[in-house]
C-alpha positions, -999 to +999 in steps of 0.1 A: -003+002-001+014+031-012+014+066+009-017+083-013-035+052-005-028+054+037-033+091+033-072+087+017-078+058+041-067+086+067-088+110+052-118+087+050-113+075+085-114+113+099-147+119+079-168+090+097-153+103+130-164+138+121-201+127+114-204+106+141-192+126+167-216+154+147-244+129+152-239+118+190-239+158+196-272+162+176-285+135+194-272+151+228-286+184+221-321+173+210-324+149+242-311+179+268-340+200+250-363+173+253-352+176+291-355+210+297-390+214+279-403+180+301-389+199+331-404+233+326-444+210+322-431+192+354-426+224+376-460+241+367-475+214+377-458+210+414-465+245+412-501+242+415-498+211+432-483+232+460-506+261+462-529+234+464-514+215+490-513+250+507-552+256+509-550+224+524-529+231+553-549+262+560-582+245+557-572+223+585-554+246+607-589+261+604-608+228+617-585+228+648-592+262+652-633+251+651-624+223+674-609+243+702-643+260+705-657+232+704-642+218+733-642+229+773-614+204+784-580+221+789-558+197+785-572+187+752-574+225+742-535+227+748-531+198+726-550+212+698-531+239+701-497+221+696-509+203+664-524+236+654-491+247+653-473+222+640-497+226+611-492+260+608-448+255+610-455+228+584-475+253+559-453+287+567-421+255+553-444+249+523-446+285+512-409+289+511-400+253+496-392+261+459-415+243+433-386+221+424-383+204+453-405+174+448-390+153+471-398+177+502-434+195+485-445+151+488-425+148+523-449+176+535-483+160+519-474+124+537-470+147+568-507+163+560-523+126+558-507+121+592-518+153+607-553+143+592-550+112+613-545+126+643-571+152+634-594+117+635-584+111+668-590+143+682-625+142+672-632+108+689-622+121+722-640+157+716-671+132+709-666+112+738-665+142+760-695+158+746-713+126+760-698+124+793-710+163+794-743+167+783-750+195+813-728+220+794-757+216+762-764+258+768-731+263+766-720+239+734-750+261+713-728+292+716-697+269+711-712+261+677-718+292+664-683+294+665-676+267+649-698+268+623-683+302+618-646+285+613-666+258+592-676+286+572-640+299+566-626+269+558-657+266+532-646+298+519-611+288+514-622+259+494-639+279+470-611+305+469-593+268+461-613+262+433-611+297+421-574+292+420-574+261+401-598+275+371-581+315+373-564+326+350-521+325+352-500+323+325-496+288+330-534+274+321-547+304+304-563+295+266-546+307+237-565+314+202-541+312+173-541+311+136-573+335+133-588+344+101-615+360+093-632+357+053-659+374+033-686+342+019-706+355-005-742+341-005-730+308-023-704+307+003-673+319-016-650+344-007-664+373-019-641+401-028-664+434-026-680+442+001-716+448-013-716+412-019-707+398+018-733+376+030-715+358+059-679+365+081-662+330+088-641+337+119-618+303+119-588+304+148-572+271+170-571+264+208-536+259+214-528+224+231-521+232+268-517+204+291-522+225+321-557+241+310-585+227+327-607+207+311-643+200+300-670+229+282-653+259+274-676+290+261-658+313+236-676+345+230-665+367+198-667+406+193-670+417+160-657+454+161-670+479+132-646+508+122-662+531+147-655+504+176-693+497+178-698+463+184-718+440+158-745+418+175-783+408+166-811+415+187-810+383+213-776+380+217-762+382+248-736+393+276-706+376+297-684+387+323-650+403+319-632+426+345-657+427+366-684+439+340-711+424+318-703+436+280-722+424+244-710+394+222-714+392+181-713+355+185-708+323+214-698+285+207-696+258+235-668+237+232-652+205+249-620+208+254-595+185+262-560+199+261-552+194+221-552+216+199-589+227+188-604+242+155-629+263+158-654+277+133-684+305+138-703+321+112-720+358+111-751+364+090-746+400+077-782+416+078-768+455+086-751+480+067-712+472+067-693+505+060-660+499+044-628+501+066-611+483+094-629+455+115-613+438+147-624+404+161-616+400+202-619+361+208-628+356+250-629+327+267-625+318+308-634+357+315-606+362+297-596+378+260-572+350+244-566+362+206-572+395+187-571+398+151-580+432+124-593+427+088-605+450+063-634+449+038-632+475+012-663+487-016 
């Protein structure tokens, strides 16, 4: 084998090594990107779980407060106070722990189950004391009112927890994308001129969102004319937005499962449309999730 053949083989080997290294590096980069994306999704889920767990701790603390008013035994009240302070201490720790610390969050979740078991034991003791102290019935009526107030506070906390889950956050908010508005003739074909427009077709997609609550979603569309007046039918209604009721042009209910969904809505033109710039605003869950401007010409 002469030197030229050796050089050619060496060059081929080097090229092969470079290609293999490039493939390995490319695969590693793709794996890292996928892992980072997965970590981001997990952090969002852990944040929601942490908020829910915090509410459960606070609800348990309120229950302890209520039961303290439900008994007259000083020793038992002292035990309830001690356990309540333990609940509050763990709740404060939960509020400060990082959402990425999944291990500690899970530990605090198990601690909550243990605290609930202890609470059930105290409930048994309280029921026994109440059975032995029927003579305190009159006093217990006042205590019951205090307990009901504490239970009402706990129920209110539960409602706020439900609102927290449903409320708009950057992680769970729906997003309308690929918004298109098309003028159609009475035969369903694209209308090039405004005087031939019989329908306005509004088409858009609800983007995939694994953290958004699933189920029925009411989608509202407002079509604004060039003078900022809204297109609406005589029987169209209103919907809540930013602590007030506003009118809509069209409404449609869809079943959202977290995956991308395509929505098409039609506005029948029964009024005079002036040439100019129009705007479409799309709302869901009390939030504006998309906007698109379009023009109608003579």
